[in-house]
N, C-alpha and C positions, 0 to 999 in steps of 0.2 A: 454848515454848508456841506459837510461830509462827515463820515464816521470812521474812526480808526478801528481796525479789527484788533483782536488779541495777538495777531501774528506780528512778532517783532524779532528781528535778528540783528543784534548790534544796533546800527543806525538805520536799519531798514524798517519802513512802516508801510503797511497795506491800507489803502483807503477805498471806500466805495462812494459812488457819486450818483445822485438822482438826475443829473443833467450833464451832458457832455461838455457844456460850456463852463462847468466848474473846473475843467482841466484846460490850461492854456493851449491854444491851437498849435503854437509854434513848438511847444514841448512835446505834444502828442505826435505831430507829424515828423519830428526829428527821430522818432523811433522806427519809422517806416524804412524798409530796405529798398523800396522802389516806389513808383507812382501808381500803384494799384488803387483804383478810384474808390472802391467800396469801403475801405477802412480809413480814408482820410477824414480828418476832423470836420471838414466842411460838409461832406456827405452825411455823416451821422448827425451833425447839427441841423442840416436841412430837414431830415426826417422828423426830428423833435420839434423844431420851431414851426414847422408847417402844419402841425396837427396830424401828421400821417401815422404816428404811433399813439394808440389810445389804451388806457388801462382797461376799459370795458371790452377791448378786443384781445386782452391778455398780454399786452406789451408794456412793461414798466422798466425804464432804464435803471441799471444797477452796475454802471461801469466801474472797472477796477483799475487802480493805479498803485504802483510800487515806487516808493521814494527812498532815496539814500541821502541823508543830510540835506533834505528839502530839494533834491534834484530828482526829477522824474527819470526812472531807469527802466520801467516796464509798465505796460498797460494792456487792457483788453476791452473791446466792445462787449458789454454783457447786459443781460436783461433778466428781470424776475418774470417768469412766465407762469400764467395761470391756466394755460391750455397749450396745445401743440400746433396752433394755427400759424401758417405762414413760415414754417421752418424747412419743409421739404426733406426732412429726415423723420420718418413716421414712427413715432413711439407710442401711439395710442393703445396698442395691445399691451405694452408694458404698464401703462397707467391702469388698464382694466385688470391686469393680473395683480397689481398692487392693491387695488380696491377690494379684490376678492379675499385677500388675507389681512385686510384692515390696515394697510399702509397708505398714508397720505402721499400721493405722488406730486401734487401741486401745492405750493409753488416749487419750481425748479429753477436752477441758475443755468442760463443759456449763453454761451459765447458764440456769437454769430452775427451776421448782418441781416436785419429784418427783411423778409420777402425776397431774399437774394440768394439762390442756390449756386453761389459762385465760390470756387475754392480760392483761398487767400490766407494771409497771415491772421492769426487769432491771438497769439501771445506776442505782443509787440515788445521788443526788448533791445537794449544796446548790445548785448552779447549773450552767449550761451549760459553764463552763470546767472544773469538776471532773469533770463527766460525760465531757467530751472527753478529759481526762487519764486517766481510767479506761479508756476505749475504746482509747486509744493504748497503754496498758500491756498489753492483752490479747495482742497479737501479739508483744510483746517478751518477756513472761514465759512464754508457752506452750512455746517450744523449750527453755528452761532447765529446765522441769519435766517434759520428756519427752512433751508432748502432740503429737499429730499435727495438731491444729487446735482451733479455738474455735467453739462453736455456741451461739447465743442464740435460744431458742425462745419464741414467743408474746410478742413484745416490743411496747411502745408506740411511738408515732411519734417521741417525743423521743429514744429510744434508737436507733431505726432510722436516723435522720438522721445521727447521729455515726458509726455503724457503716458506713453507706454511704460516708462520707468517708474511712474507713480501708480501703476496698476489699473489704468483706465481700460475699458473694454473697447476693442476695435470693431467698428461697423463699416461695411463696404456697400457701395451702390454703383450704378453705371450711368454715366452721361455720354453724350456724343459730341466730340470736339473736332474741329478742323485744325490741322497743323501743317504748316509749310516747312517740311523737313527736306524737301527736294530742291529748294531754291527756285521755285516757280516765280516768274516775273510778271506774266500776264495771264488772262483767263485761258487762252488756248493751251498754255503750258500745263495748267491744272487739268483742263478737259482731256487733253491727250493722254494723261496718266490713267484715266478711267477705262473700264472695259467698254467695248463698242456699244453694248446694250445700254449701259448707264449713260454714256455720252449722248447717244441718240435720244433717250428719254428726256434728258435735261434740255437738249437743243429744241426738242419739240415743245416742251413747256414754255421756254423763253420765246420762241418764235411765235407761238399762238398769242401771247400777250402783246407783242409788237403788232401783229396783224389786227388785233382788236383795238388798237389805238392807245394802249397804255404807255405812260411816260413815267420814268423813275429818276429821282434826283436825290443825291446824298448831300445833306446839309451839315455844316460845321460852323463854329465860331459865330461871327456876326450875321451869317445867313440864317441862323436860328433866331427869328424875330419873336416878339411877343405873340403875334398872330399865329405863327407856326406852333408855338407851345400851347396856345389855346386850343387849336385844332387837334394837336396830338393828344392832349389830355382828354378832350371830349371823345375822341375815338377809343382811347384806352378805357374810359368809363363805360362807353356803350357796349364794348365787347364783353366786359365783365357782367354788365346787366343782362345781356343776351343769354349768358350762361347762368343766370340767377345767382350771381355772386356779387360781392362788394369790392369795389376798387378802393384799396386802402390809401393809395398815394394821392395827395391833393394837388390841385393846380399850383398852389403856392410852393409845393415841394419842387416841381420842375423849374419854376422861376428862380427859386433860391439856388438850386443846383447849377443852373446856367450862369447866374450872376457870380457865384463863388468859384466855379470850376468850368469855365467856358470851353476849355480845350478837351474836357472829358466827355462831352456830349457829341453824338453823331445820330442824325435822324434821317431815315430813308422815307421819302415822300413818294406816294403812288398817285397819279392823276389820270383821270379819264372823263372827258377829254382835257378840260382845263380846270377841273375842280379836285381838291384833295379828297380822296376817297379812303385811303389807307395810309398808315404810317407805322414804322418800327422805330422805337427809341432805344438806342444803344449807348453804352458807356465804353470808354477806351482808356488804356494806358499807352505808354510809348511802344509796347510790344504786343498788346493783345486787344481784341475787341470782344465785348460782352453784349449779346443780344438780350434785352430785358423785357420791354413792354411793347405790345402790339395792339393795334386797333384798326377796325375796318367797318365801313358802312354796309358793305355787300360781300357776298362770296362769289368768287370768280375762279375758274380753273387755273391753278398755278400761281395765283396772286400772293398767297401766303409764302410759298416757297421762294418766289422772286424777291419779295420785300424783306423777308426775315433771314434768308439764307444766301441766295446768289449775289444780291447786292452787297451783303456783308463780306463775302469772299472776295469780290472785286475790290472792295475798299481795302481789305487787308493786303491784297496784291499791290495795289497802287501806293499804299502808304508803308509797305515793307513790314507790316505786322505779321507775326508768324503764328499766332494763336487766335482762334475764334471759338468762343463758347456761346452757343446760341440759346442756352437755357436747359432746364431739366427735362428728362424723359424724351420719348419720341423716337421709336424705331424707324420712322419714315426718314429721319435724317441720315441714316446709314447709306441709303441709295444716292444721296446727294453729296457724298464726300466727307461725311462726319463719322469718325471711327469711335467705337466704344472705349471708354477709359474708366478706370476705377476711381471713384471719389471716396474720401474717408472721413469718418467722424469718430470721436472718442467720448466715452461715457463712464461716469463714476456714480454709483448709487450708494447712499448712506447705509441703507439696510443691507446687511451682508447676505441674507437669504435671497433677496431680490437681485443683488449684484451677481451672485454666483449663478442663479437661474438664467439671467440674461446672458451672462458670459458664455454659458454652455450653449444656449440657443444661437448665439452669434457665431460660434465655431461652425455650426452647420450652415448658417445663412451665408457666411463668407465663401464656403465651398460652392454653394449654389450660385452665388454671384460670379465667381470665377468661371464656372462652367457656362453660365449664360454669356459672359463676355467672349469666351472662346467660340461658342456657337455663332455669335454675331460676326466674329472675325472671319469665320468660314464663308460668310456672304459679303466679304469686302467688295466695294465697288471698284477697287483699283486693279489694274491689269497685273501689276507686280505685287507680290505679298509685302505687307508692311507690319511691323511689330506693334 
């Protein structure tokens, strides 16, 4: 069912798993500090059971678990990767450099959530000691399993700290997040905090959609019916196809997700006049909203901004959620109230030459990312400066 690594410390045993359901859901979820939806057992199981993860697309589950006297004390969502597709931390240049000097870069071990550039816990643990034990085991187990290295994408600070102590390379990037640090209660509170130019532009975008007869509705719980999920998935597939890309997530994934985690889904529906034309599929915790999947039959001025951004902000205000992460990249989000934040990943490469070369390159890249973030902040849409 699973394999024991050579890593043993007293009664501690590290195991690897080819399926998430080899680990009891209750034990896995007991390691979570909060209700972050992307690392819950049900989310990861829905990905696997629905056929959304395929070996021929480079995703092979290789989850890690750390046991003390047969009690689960730490775990990590992990994957054997044969390419860098669907990760949102781009290391193809590292793979190319490795190939030039005869180093096999794939397979690599990736600790992340597939197709989800969302920051969150990666080293799930009962305490700091167990988190450190799991971090220590990563560089010990990787060679025995044939990995060129270990990559931990979009990690939280507690994980970053222990990985830094293990010599992992820090890599930074920029995303755009909305945060309610000012105690806004309603849309007008948020809008009034913007510069007059940005406030006017957003009002014009929203008013035009109203004049054109668009209607928007936010759906949760029982309001998300099978028909809604069917339409949402069809729109999601169509949008990927329009861009000559493959939509990895299956219709079954969305159904399983809603059945297992009904409170985690929020769907924005756009209609004109009485037909669903566009939808944005979001996930949520008790404190945060995560915009993930978008689909539309047509292009209309402001439709994407309203469906994917403004409706999400209104939902956060109404539900008292203080964080909205709408997805990776996109400087256009800055003008709509989303400020640049640094996201972090950590990397360890088994070949010391490659590790040292990448570490040196990342020093320069981190400085560039910091300058980029500062330049963006100089164009903040808010009337008063924000950190």
